[in-house]
VEXTORNU-20888 format. One record per residue (C-alpha): y, z, x; residue in three letters. Coordinates in pm, 1 decimal. Layout:
BEGIN
<rec c2="Y" c3="Z" c1="X" aa="ALA"/>
...
END
This chain:
BEGIN
<rec c2="-816.4" c3="-1716.4" c1="1072.1" aa="UNK"/>
<rec c2="-891.7" c3="-1715.0" c1="702.1" aa="UNK"/>
<rec c2="-732.3" c3="-1954.8" c1="455.8" aa="UNK"/>
<rec c2="-550.0" c3="-1811.0" c1="157.6" aa="UNK"/>
<rec c2="-776.7" c3="-1830.7" c1="-148.9" aa="UNK"/>
<rec c2="-658.0" c3="-1842.7" c1="-506.7" aa="UNK"/>
<rec c2="-882.3" c3="-1603.7" c1="-705.1" aa="UNK"/>
<rec c2="-829.7" c3="-1797.4" c1="-1026.4" aa="UNK"/>
<rec c2="-1022.0" c3="-2092.6" c1="-887.2" aa="UNK"/>
<rec c2="-1326.0" c3="-1883.7" c1="-791.5" aa="UNK"/>
<rec c2="-1622.8" c3="-1813.5" c1="-1015.0" aa="UNK"/>
<rec c2="-1631.9" c3="-1470.4" c1="-1174.6" aa="UNK"/>
<rec c2="-1950.1" c3="-1390.7" c1="-982.8" aa="UNK"/>
<rec c2="-1960.2" c3="-1534.5" c1="-632.6" aa="UNK"/>
<rec c2="-2319.5" c3="-1656.5" c1="-581.2" aa="UNK"/>
<rec c2="-2334.8" c3="-1530.3" c1="-220.0" aa="UNK"/>
<rec c2="-2207.0" c3="-1182.5" c1="-304.9" aa="UNK"/>
<rec c2="-2432.4" c3="-887.9" c1="-386.2" aa="UNK"/>
<rec c2="-2153.5" c3="-763.4" c1="-615.2" aa="UNK"/>
<rec c2="-2032.9" c3="-892.8" c1="-947.0" aa="UNK"/>
<rec c2="-1672.8" c3="-993.7" c1="-880.7" aa="UNK"/>
<rec c2="-1415.0" c3="-1016.9" c1="-1161.8" aa="UNK"/>
<rec c2="-1069.1" c3="-1135.5" c1="-1053.7" aa="UNK"/>
<rec c2="-800.0" c3="-959.2" c1="-1257.2" aa="UNK"/>
<rec c2="-498.7" c3="-1184.7" c1="-1191.9" aa="UNK"/>
<rec c2="-423.7" c3="-1517.2" c1="-1026.4" aa="UNK"/>
<rec c2="-281.6" c3="-1369.3" c1="-706.9" aa="UNK"/>
<rec c2="-421.4" c3="-1022.6" c1="-654.5" aa="UNK"/>
<rec c2="-697.7" c3="-780.6" c1="-751.3" aa="UNK"/>
<rec c2="-1066.1" c3="-793.1" c1="-847.3" aa="UNK"/>
<rec c2="-1296.9" c3="-545.9" c1="-1016.9" aa="UNK"/>
<rec c2="-1642.7" c3="-509.8" c1="-860.6" aa="UNK"/>
<rec c2="-1944.4" c3="-427.3" c1="-1082.1" aa="UNK"/>
<rec c2="-2299.6" c3="-345.6" c1="-987.7" aa="UNK"/>
<rec c2="-2169.8" c3="-147.9" c1="-692.0" aa="UNK"/>
<rec c2="-2271.3" c3="190.7" c1="-554.4" aa="UNK"/>
<rec c2="-1993.5" c3="287.3" c1="-307.5" aa="UNK"/>
<rec c2="-2213.1" c3="563.4" c1="-166.7" aa="UNK"/>
<rec c2="-2466.8" c3="296.0" c1="-67.4" aa="UNK"/>
<rec c2="-2186.7" c3="74.7" c1="66.2" aa="UNK"/>
<rec c2="-2079.3" c3="363.5" c1="294.6" aa="UNK"/>
<rec c2="-2427.1" c3="359.0" c1="451.4" aa="UNK"/>
<rec c2="-2509.2" c3="-12.4" c1="451.2" aa="UNK"/>
<rec c2="-2340.3" c3="-237.7" c1="708.6" aa="UNK"/>
<rec c2="-2416.4" c3="-562.6" c1="524.4" aa="UNK"/>
<rec c2="-2279.0" c3="-435.2" c1="196.4" aa="UNK"/>
<rec c2="-1967.5" c3="-300.3" c1="371.3" aa="UNK"/>
<rec c2="-1912.0" c3="-635.7" c1="546.5" aa="UNK"/>
<rec c2="-1916.1" c3="-810.3" c1="205.8" aa="UNK"/>
<rec c2="-1675.9" c3="-553.3" c1="60.9" aa="UNK"/>
<rec c2="-1439.0" c3="-599.9" c1="353.7" aa="UNK"/>
<rec c2="-1450.2" c3="-977.5" c1="311.8" aa="UNK"/>
<rec c2="-1365.2" c3="-944.3" c1="-57.6" aa="UNK"/>
<rec c2="-1079.3" c3="-709.9" c1="28.3" aa="UNK"/>
<rec c2="-920.1" c3="-970.7" c1="253.9" aa="UNK"/>
<rec c2="-955.0" c3="-1222.6" c1="-29.3" aa="UNK"/>
<rec c2="-825.2" c3="-1011.7" c1="-320.4" aa="UNK"/>
<rec c2="-615.7" c3="-750.8" c1="-134.3" aa="UNK"/>
<rec c2="-714.0" c3="-471.5" c1="-373.4" aa="UNK"/>
<rec c2="-1059.4" c3="-398.4" c1="-516.6" aa="UNK"/>
<rec c2="-1142.7" c3="-171.7" c1="-810.6" aa="UNK"/>
<rec c2="-1470.9" c3="-1.2" c1="-895.7" aa="UNK"/>
<rec c2="-1546.5" c3="228.7" c1="-1192.2" aa="UNK"/>
<rec c2="-1796.1" c3="508.0" c1="-1250.8" aa="UNK"/>
<rec c2="-1856.6" c3="612.3" c1="-891.4" aa="UNK"/>
<rec c2="-1983.7" c3="969.5" c1="-896.3" aa="UNK"/>
<rec c2="-2010.1" c3="995.9" c1="-517.4" aa="UNK"/>
<rec c2="-1946.3" c3="1295.7" c1="-293.0" aa="UNK"/>
<rec c2="-1630.2" c3="1356.7" c1="-95.6" aa="UNK"/>
<rec c2="-1835.7" c3="1304.8" c1="219.8" aa="UNK"/>
<rec c2="-1940.1" c3="959.1" c1="96.8" aa="UNK"/>
<rec c2="-1578.7" c3="881.8" c1="9.1" aa="UNK"/>
<rec c2="-1473.0" c3="968.7" c1="361.8" aa="UNK"/>
<rec c2="-1767.8" c3="781.0" c1="517.5" aa="UNK"/>
<rec c2="-1673.1" c3="465.7" c1="323.6" aa="UNK"/>
<rec c2="-1312.8" c3="481.4" c1="439.6" aa="UNK"/>
<rec c2="-1422.0" c3="551.8" c1="798.5" aa="UNK"/>
<rec c2="-1612.2" c3="220.6" c1="795.4" aa="UNK"/>
<rec c2="-1268.4" c3="59.9" c1="822.4" aa="UNK"/>
<rec c2="-1158.6" c3="293.0" c1="1105.5" aa="UNK"/>
<rec c2="-1045.3" c3="648.3" c1="1184.8" aa="UNK"/>
<rec c2="-861.4" c3="835.0" c1="910.5" aa="UNK"/>
<rec c2="-507.8" c3="964.6" c1="929.6" aa="UNK"/>
<rec c2="-368.1" c3="1288.5" c1="797.7" aa="UNK"/>
<rec c2="-37.1" c3="1319.5" c1="611.0" aa="UNK"/>
<rec c2="239.6" c3="1546.6" c1="738.4" aa="UNK"/>
<rec c2="359.1" c3="1643.4" c1="389.8" aa="UNK"/>
<rec c2="71.5" c3="1596.2" c1="143.9" aa="UNK"/>
<rec c2="-221.9" c3="1836.3" c1="185.4" aa="UNK"/>
<rec c2="-574.3" c3="1735.1" c1="283.6" aa="UNK"/>
<rec c2="-905.1" c3="1865.8" c1="156.2" aa="UNK"/>
<rec c2="-991.2" c3="2154.7" c1="393.2" aa="UNK"/>
<rec c2="-1350.0" c3="2040.9" c1="435.8" aa="UNK"/>
<rec c2="-1269.7" c3="1670.1" c1="482.8" aa="UNK"/>
<rec c2="-970.1" c3="1607.5" c1="712.3" aa="UNK"/>
<rec c2="-796.6" c3="1284.3" c1="618.6" aa="UNK"/>
<rec c2="-885.5" c3="1309.7" c1="249.8" aa="UNK"/>
<rec c2="-538.8" c3="1368.7" c1="105.7" aa="UNK"/>
<rec c2="-512.7" c3="1546.5" c1="-225.5" aa="UNK"/>
<rec c2="-245.6" c3="1406.1" c1="-460.3" aa="UNK"/>
<rec c2="-270.2" c3="1663.5" c1="-740.3" aa="UNK"/>
<rec c2="-9.2" c3="1665.3" c1="-1018.0" aa="UNK"/>
<rec c2="-16.5" c3="1935.3" c1="-1286.6" aa="UNK"/>
<rec c2="230.8" c3="2145.9" c1="-1484.4" aa="UNK"/>
<rec c2="305.4" c3="2362.8" c1="-1181.2" aa="UNK"/>
<rec c2="376.3" c3="2068.8" c1="-950.3" aa="UNK"/>
<rec c2="738.8" c3="2033.0" c1="-836.4" aa="UNK"/>
<rec c2="938.7" c3="1743.8" c1="-977.4" aa="UNK"/>
<rec c2="937.5" c3="1462.1" c1="-722.4" aa="UNK"/>
<rec c2="947.8" c3="1084.6" c1="-720.7" aa="UNK"/>
<rec c2="773.2" c3="972.0" c1="-404.4" aa="UNK"/>
<rec c2="507.3" c3="769.8" c1="-583.4" aa="UNK"/>
<rec c2="691.7" c3="584.9" c1="-858.1" aa="UNK"/>
<rec c2="864.1" c3="342.7" c1="-625.8" aa="UNK"/>
<rec c2="724.5" c3="20.3" c1="-485.3" aa="UNK"/>
<rec c2="607.4" c3="113.2" c1="-138.8" aa="UNK"/>
<rec c2="363.5" c3="38.0" c1="138.5" aa="UNK"/>
<rec c2="203.2" c3="359.5" c1="260.9" aa="UNK"/>
<rec c2="351.9" c3="532.0" c1="567.1" aa="UNK"/>
<rec c2="555.6" c3="244.9" c1="710.3" aa="UNK"/>
<rec c2="757.9" c3="523.9" c1="872.5" aa="UNK"/>
<rec c2="473.7" c3="527.8" c1="1127.9" aa="UNK"/>
<rec c2="484.2" c3="294.2" c1="1427.6" aa="UNK"/>
<rec c2="133.5" c3="188.5" c1="1321.7" aa="UNK"/>
<rec c2="120.0" c3="200.2" c1="938.4" aa="UNK"/>
<rec c2="-220.3" c3="246.3" c1="770.7" aa="UNK"/>
<rec c2="-465.8" c3="-45.1" c1="760.4" aa="UNK"/>
<rec c2="-564.5" c3="44.9" c1="405.7" aa="UNK"/>
<rec c2="-668.5" c3="321.7" c1="170.5" aa="UNK"/>
<rec c2="-958.6" c3="427.9" c1="-47.7" aa="UNK"/>
<rec c2="-834.2" c3="617.2" c1="-354.5" aa="UNK"/>
<rec c2="-1032.2" c3="794.6" c1="-628.8" aa="UNK"/>
<rec c2="-917.0" c3="944.5" c1="-957.7" aa="UNK"/>
<rec c2="-1070.4" c3="1290.4" c1="-984.5" aa="UNK"/>
<rec c2="-896.2" c3="1384.6" c1="-1309.0" aa="UNK"/>
<rec c2="-656.4" c3="1183.4" c1="-1517.4" aa="UNK"/>
<rec c2="-445.9" c3="1177.1" c1="-1830.9" aa="UNK"/>
<rec c2="-586.0" c3="1039.0" c1="-2156.6" aa="UNK"/>
<rec c2="-322.1" c3="768.8" c1="-2141.4" aa="UNK"/>
<rec c2="-73.3" c3="663.6" c1="-1875.3" aa="UNK"/>
<rec c2="-83.3" c3="716.8" c1="-1500.6" aa="UNK"/>
<rec c2="-162.8" c3="355.2" c1="-1414.0" aa="UNK"/>
<rec c2="-101.9" c3="213.7" c1="-1066.0" aa="UNK"/>
<rec c2="49.4" c3="-126.8" c1="-987.4" aa="UNK"/>
<rec c2="-31.7" c3="-324.7" c1="-670.7" aa="UNK"/>
<rec c2="173.1" c3="-619.3" c1="-542.3" aa="UNK"/>
<rec c2="73.3" c3="-917.9" c1="-323.1" aa="UNK"/>
<rec c2="353.1" c3="-920.7" c1="-64.5" aa="UNK"/>
<rec c2="213.3" c3="-1232.2" c1="104.3" aa="UNK"/>
<rec c2="270.9" c3="-1418.8" c1="-220.9" aa="UNK"/>
<rec c2="615.1" c3="-1256.3" c1="-243.6" aa="UNK"/>
<rec c2="702.9" c3="-1400.7" c1="96.6" aa="UNK"/>
<rec c2="545.7" c3="-1740.4" c1="23.3" aa="UNK"/>
<rec c2="763.6" c3="-1784.9" c1="-286.5" aa="UNK"/>
<rec c2="1095.4" c3="-1686.5" c1="-126.0" aa="UNK"/>
<rec c2="1353.1" c3="-1968.1" c1="-116.1" aa="UNK"/>
<rec c2="1340.2" c3="-2156.7" c1="213.9" aa="UNK"/>
<rec c2="1697.8" c3="-2060.8" c1="299.0" aa="UNK"/>
<rec c2="1606.8" c3="-1695.1" c1="263.8" aa="UNK"/>
<rec c2="1300.8" c3="-1736.4" c1="484.5" aa="UNK"/>
<rec c2="1526.5" c3="-1896.9" c1="746.5" aa="UNK"/>
<rec c2="1779.7" c3="-1617.1" c1="717.1" aa="UNK"/>
<rec c2="1530.3" c3="-1332.3" c1="762.3" aa="UNK"/>
<rec c2="1324.1" c3="-1492.2" c1="1039.3" aa="UNK"/>
<rec c2="1326.5" c3="-1255.7" c1="1333.1" aa="UNK"/>
<rec c2="1496.9" c3="-972.3" c1="1145.3" aa="UNK"/>
<rec c2="1373.0" c3="-617.2" c1="1201.3" aa="UNK"/>
<rec c2="1425.2" c3="-302.9" c1="993.9" aa="UNK"/>
<rec c2="1397.5" c3="75.9" c1="1013.0" aa="UNK"/>
<rec c2="1157.7" c3="281.6" c1="798.5" aa="UNK"/>
<rec c2="1214.7" c3="654.3" c1="755.5" aa="UNK"/>
<rec c2="1017.0" c3="959.8" c1="643.1" aa="UNK"/>
<rec c2="1329.2" c3="1172.2" c1="689.7" aa="UNK"/>
<rec c2="1520.9" c3="975.5" c1="425.8" aa="UNK"/>
<rec c2="1228.0" c3="989.1" c1="178.5" aa="UNK"/>
<rec c2="993.1" c3="1285.1" c1="200.4" aa="UNK"/>
<rec c2="1249.9" c3="1478.0" c1="408.3" aa="UNK"/>
<rec c2="1543.1" c3="1428.6" c1="174.9" aa="UNK"/>
<rec c2="1459.6" c3="1731.9" c1="-43.0" aa="UNK"/>
<rec c2="1386.6" c3="1963.9" c1="254.2" aa="UNK"/>
<rec c2="1625.8" c3="2218.1" c1="405.9" aa="UNK"/>
<rec c2="1821.2" c3="2051.3" c1="682.3" aa="UNK"/>
<rec c2="1636.0" c3="2230.0" c1="963.4" aa="UNK"/>
<rec c2="1298.2" c3="2128.4" c1="823.3" aa="UNK"/>
<rec c2="1418.5" c3="1774.1" c1="761.1" aa="UNK"/>
<rec c2="1548.2" c3="1736.9" c1="1117.5" aa="UNK"/>
<rec c2="1220.0" c3="1875.5" c1="1253.9" aa="UNK"/>
<rec c2="1029.7" c3="1619.0" c1="1049.4" aa="UNK"/>
<rec c2="1251.2" c3="1343.5" c1="1190.2" aa="UNK"/>
<rec c2="1192.2" c3="1468.9" c1="1543.4" aa="UNK"/>
<rec c2="816.6" c3="1460.6" c1="1486.3" aa="UNK"/>
<rec c2="828.9" c3="1117.9" c1="1320.1" aa="UNK"/>
<rec c2="1134.1" c3="920.9" c1="1441.6" aa="UNK"/>
<rec c2="1223.2" c3="618.3" c1="1232.1" aa="UNK"/>
<rec c2="984.5" c3="331.2" c1="1293.8" aa="UNK"/>
<rec c2="1099.7" c3="-27.1" c1="1338.9" aa="UNK"/>
<rec c2="901.7" c3="-319.3" c1="1197.8" aa="UNK"/>
<rec c2="956.3" c3="-693.8" c1="1147.9" aa="UNK"/>
<rec c2="1091.1" c3="-781.5" c1="805.1" aa="UNK"/>
<rec c2="815.7" c3="-1043.6" c1="790.6" aa="UNK"/>
<rec c2="494.8" c3="-921.5" c1="951.6" aa="UNK"/>
<rec c2="183.3" c3="-1123.1" c1="1032.2" aa="UNK"/>
<rec c2="-148.2" c3="-1004.1" c1="888.2" aa="UNK"/>
<rec c2="-371.9" c3="-949.0" c1="1193.5" aa="UNK"/>
<rec c2="-687.4" c3="-1078.2" c1="1022.6" aa="UNK"/>
<rec c2="-578.1" c3="-1349.6" c1="779.4" aa="UNK"/>
<rec c2="-266.5" c3="-1474.8" c1="962.8" aa="UNK"/>
<rec c2="-64.7" c3="-1457.3" c1="640.8" aa="UNK"/>
<rec c2="309.1" c3="-1390.4" c1="657.4" aa="UNK"/>
<rec c2="393.0" c3="-1075.0" c1="460.5" aa="UNK"/>
<rec c2="731.5" c3="-952.7" c1="331.9" aa="UNK"/>
<rec c2="736.2" c3="-604.6" c1="484.6" aa="UNK"/>
<rec c2="1024.5" c3="-402.8" c1="342.5" aa="UNK"/>
<rec c2="983.1" c3="-130.3" c1="79.4" aa="UNK"/>
<rec c2="1112.9" c3="204.1" c1="-45.6" aa="UNK"/>
<rec c2="1088.5" c3="358.9" c1="303.5" aa="UNK"/>
<rec c2="1313.3" c3="86.0" c1="455.7" aa="UNK"/>
<rec c2="1670.5" c3="200.9" c1="526.7" aa="UNK"/>
<rec c2="1845.2" c3="-82.8" c1="709.0" aa="UNK"/>
<rec c2="1817.9" c3="-385.9" c1="934.3" aa="UNK"/>
<rec c2="1843.0" c3="-315.7" c1="1305.0" aa="UNK"/>
<rec c2="1938.1" c3="-657.1" c1="1440.5" aa="UNK"/>
<rec c2="2150.2" c3="-806.0" c1="1159.7" aa="UNK"/>
<rec c2="2494.4" c3="-754.7" c1="1318.2" aa="UNK"/>
<rec c2="2509.5" c3="-1074.4" c1="1525.1" aa="UNK"/>
<rec c2="2768.4" c3="-1352.2" c1="1538.5" aa="UNK"/>
<rec c2="2532.0" c3="-1575.1" c1="1340.0" aa="UNK"/>
<rec c2="2533.1" c3="-1331.5" c1="1043.8" aa="UNK"/>
<rec c2="2860.1" c3="-1144.8" c1="1063.1" aa="UNK"/>
<rec c2="3206.7" c3="-1301.7" c1="1056.8" aa="UNK"/>
<rec c2="3387.7" c3="-1003.1" c1="895.6" aa="UNK"/>
<rec c2="3287.5" c3="-647.4" c1="818.4" aa="UNK"/>
<rec c2="3195.9" c3="-737.5" c1="461.0" aa="UNK"/>
<rec c2="2924.4" c3="-965.8" c1="592.7" aa="UNK"/>
<rec c2="2759.2" c3="-665.5" c1="753.9" aa="UNK"/>
<rec c2="2836.3" c3="-392.4" c1="500.2" aa="UNK"/>
<rec c2="2759.2" c3="-448.1" c1="220.3" aa="UNK"/>
<rec c2="2624.8" c3="-796.6" c1="311.0" aa="UNK"/>
<rec c2="2322.2" c3="-673.1" c1="505.1" aa="UNK"/>
<rec c2="2232.2" c3="-406.9" c1="250.2" aa="UNK"/>
<rec c2="2259.1" c3="-658.5" c1="-34.1" aa="UNK"/>
<rec c2="2009.3" c3="-883.7" c1="140.7" aa="UNK"/>
<rec c2="1775.1" c3="-589.9" c1="204.3" aa="UNK"/>
<rec c2="1793.5" c3="-484.2" c1="-159.9" aa="UNK"/>
<rec c2="1716.6" c3="-837.7" c1="-269.7" aa="UNK"/>
<rec c2="1406.2" c3="-841.6" c1="-49.2" aa="UNK"/>
<rec c2="1290.2" c3="-498.5" c1="-168.3" aa="UNK"/>
<rec c2="1324.2" c3="-610.1" c1="-535.0" aa="UNK"/>
<rec c2="1066.4" c3="-887.0" c1="-483.8" aa="UNK"/>
<rec c2="789.9" c3="-630.3" c1="-526.8" aa="UNK"/>
<rec c2="893.0" c3="-576.9" c1="-890.6" aa="UNK"/>
<rec c2="815.0" c3="-937.3" c1="-992.1" aa="UNK"/>
<rec c2="519.4" c3="-923.4" c1="-1237.2" aa="UNK"/>
<rec c2="370.7" c3="-1253.4" c1="-1122.9" aa="UNK"/>
<rec c2="276.2" c3="-1092.5" c1="-793.1" aa="UNK"/>
<rec c2="117.1" c3="-783.3" c1="-949.7" aa="UNK"/>
<rec c2="-198.6" c3="-630.6" c1="-1088.1" aa="UNK"/>
<rec c2="-201.5" c3="-308.9" c1="-1295.6" aa="UNK"/>
<rec c2="-501.6" c3="-76.9" c1="-1298.4" aa="UNK"/>
<rec c2="-590.1" c3="161.1" c1="-1579.6" aa="UNK"/>
<rec c2="-760.5" c3="458.8" c1="-1417.4" aa="UNK"/>
<rec c2="-1063.4" c3="640.8" c1="-1547.2" aa="UNK"/>
<rec c2="-1242.8" c3="939.2" c1="-1394.5" aa="UNK"/>
<rec c2="-1434.2" c3="847.1" c1="-1075.7" aa="UNK"/>
<rec c2="-1280.2" c3="501.2" c1="-1054.7" aa="UNK"/>
<rec c2="-1176.8" c3="378.0" c1="-711.1" aa="UNK"/>
<rec c2="-914.1" c3="146.5" c1="-569.1" aa="UNK"/>
<rec c2="-948.0" c3="9.1" c1="-217.2" aa="UNK"/>
<rec c2="-645.2" c3="-176.9" c1="-89.6" aa="UNK"/>
<rec c2="-516.5" c3="-357.3" c1="217.4" aa="UNK"/>
<rec c2="-195.7" c3="-173.8" c1="304.9" aa="UNK"/>
<rec c2="-90.4" c3="-450.5" c1="541.8" aa="UNK"/>
<rec c2="-29.7" c3="-707.7" c1="266.5" aa="UNK"/>
<rec c2="39.9" c3="-506.1" c1="-47.5" aa="UNK"/>
<rec c2="271.5" c3="-253.9" c1="-202.7" aa="UNK"/>
<rec c2="192.4" c3="-19.7" c1="-489.0" aa="UNK"/>
<rec c2="366.3" c3="188.9" c1="-756.7" aa="UNK"/>
<rec c2="213.8" c3="493.4" c1="-927.5" aa="UNK"/>
<rec c2="353.1" c3="505.0" c1="-1279.7" aa="UNK"/>
<rec c2="463.4" c3="860.8" c1="-1363.4" aa="UNK"/>
<rec c2="451.5" c3="836.3" c1="-1743.2" aa="UNK"/>
<rec c2="183.4" c3="1092.3" c1="-1813.2" aa="UNK"/>
<rec c2="355.6" c3="1433.4" c1="-1806.4" aa="UNK"/>
<rec c2="258.1" c3="1694.5" c1="-1926.1" aa="UNK"/>
<rec c2="-99.1" c3="1571.9" c1="-1856.9" aa="UNK"/>
<rec c2="-276.3" c3="1639.2" c1="-1527.6" aa="UNK"/>
<rec c2="-341.9" c3="1364.5" c1="-1271.7" aa="UNK"/>
<rec c2="-549.5" c3="1438.2" c1="-962.4" aa="UNK"/>
<rec c2="-621.0" c3="1175.3" c1="-698.8" aa="UNK"/>
<rec c2="-788.4" c3="1183.3" c1="-355.9" aa="UNK"/>
<rec c2="-699.8" c3="927.6" c1="-92.3" aa="UNK"/>
<rec c2="-842.5" c3="841.3" c1="247.2" aa="UNK"/>
<rec c2="-599.6" c3="640.6" c1="455.6" aa="UNK"/>
<rec c2="-720.3" c3="438.2" c1="754.1" aa="UNK"/>
<rec c2="-519.6" c3="432.3" c1="1075.8" aa="UNK"/>
<rec c2="-372.5" c3="86.3" c1="1140.0" aa="UNK"/>
<rec c2="-221.5" c3="-112.8" c1="1425.0" aa="UNK"/>
<rec c2="134.7" c3="-177.9" c1="1533.6" aa="UNK"/>
<rec c2="301.3" c3="-457.1" c1="1340.4" aa="UNK"/>
<rec c2="398.9" c3="-797.9" c1="1473.9" aa="UNK"/>
END
């Protein structure tokens, strides 16, 4: 089990690393330089170092990576098999490489500009993702990542006690499905029933406790007990007020890093311990991203 490491106390370039490592904030994020991600996709030693850095910094950034889609997919598959997305389309030649293309003909939607952890509506949410900007706006379109282990660590002790053992539902029907015709929405729900996860999950590799509620979370499933509920107001709106308080923790700047995208820059993040927010401030410019998500394990 790995100890939590404060990036601010580490040297900018770790002597043992083949990469030049530049921490971006105290709690989350590092930019890697002197890296060829295509080579990392083929080299087990380089990938092992990258994975170690990912556990340390939770999100890694690399610029100027003119690699092929096949190399992008190969790099992500180093972490594990890739998942498809039931709503967003994939590249036809590379299953699992989801295309997030926004242009003037794209429908108005707001699935990205909310703090979220990818696909927690799955029983086994993604382990992580490898995302590339293919084309971007001249200004705007940044993405924010949040260290949700730090968010949990800094909760008041009485809140930690209150949420210990709580579980919550996460829904694709109430998010991606909300704008669908009712028959299509119900079919989506039948295919992907609401998943239930602990409000505080344990990271399977680092052992960190992680606050695990986000924009896909709809309600607690085991809150209505004699210990929590004396009268109806304790349950509704009491339970929802507590959930909203927990969800708001992702918006605290001290837990965040913000990345300014450029063409062929990459972000690689640990979906088990972070949330992210794609800032939609760039219209009418075009923003095209390609993301490979890695299948994860059930939460505990």
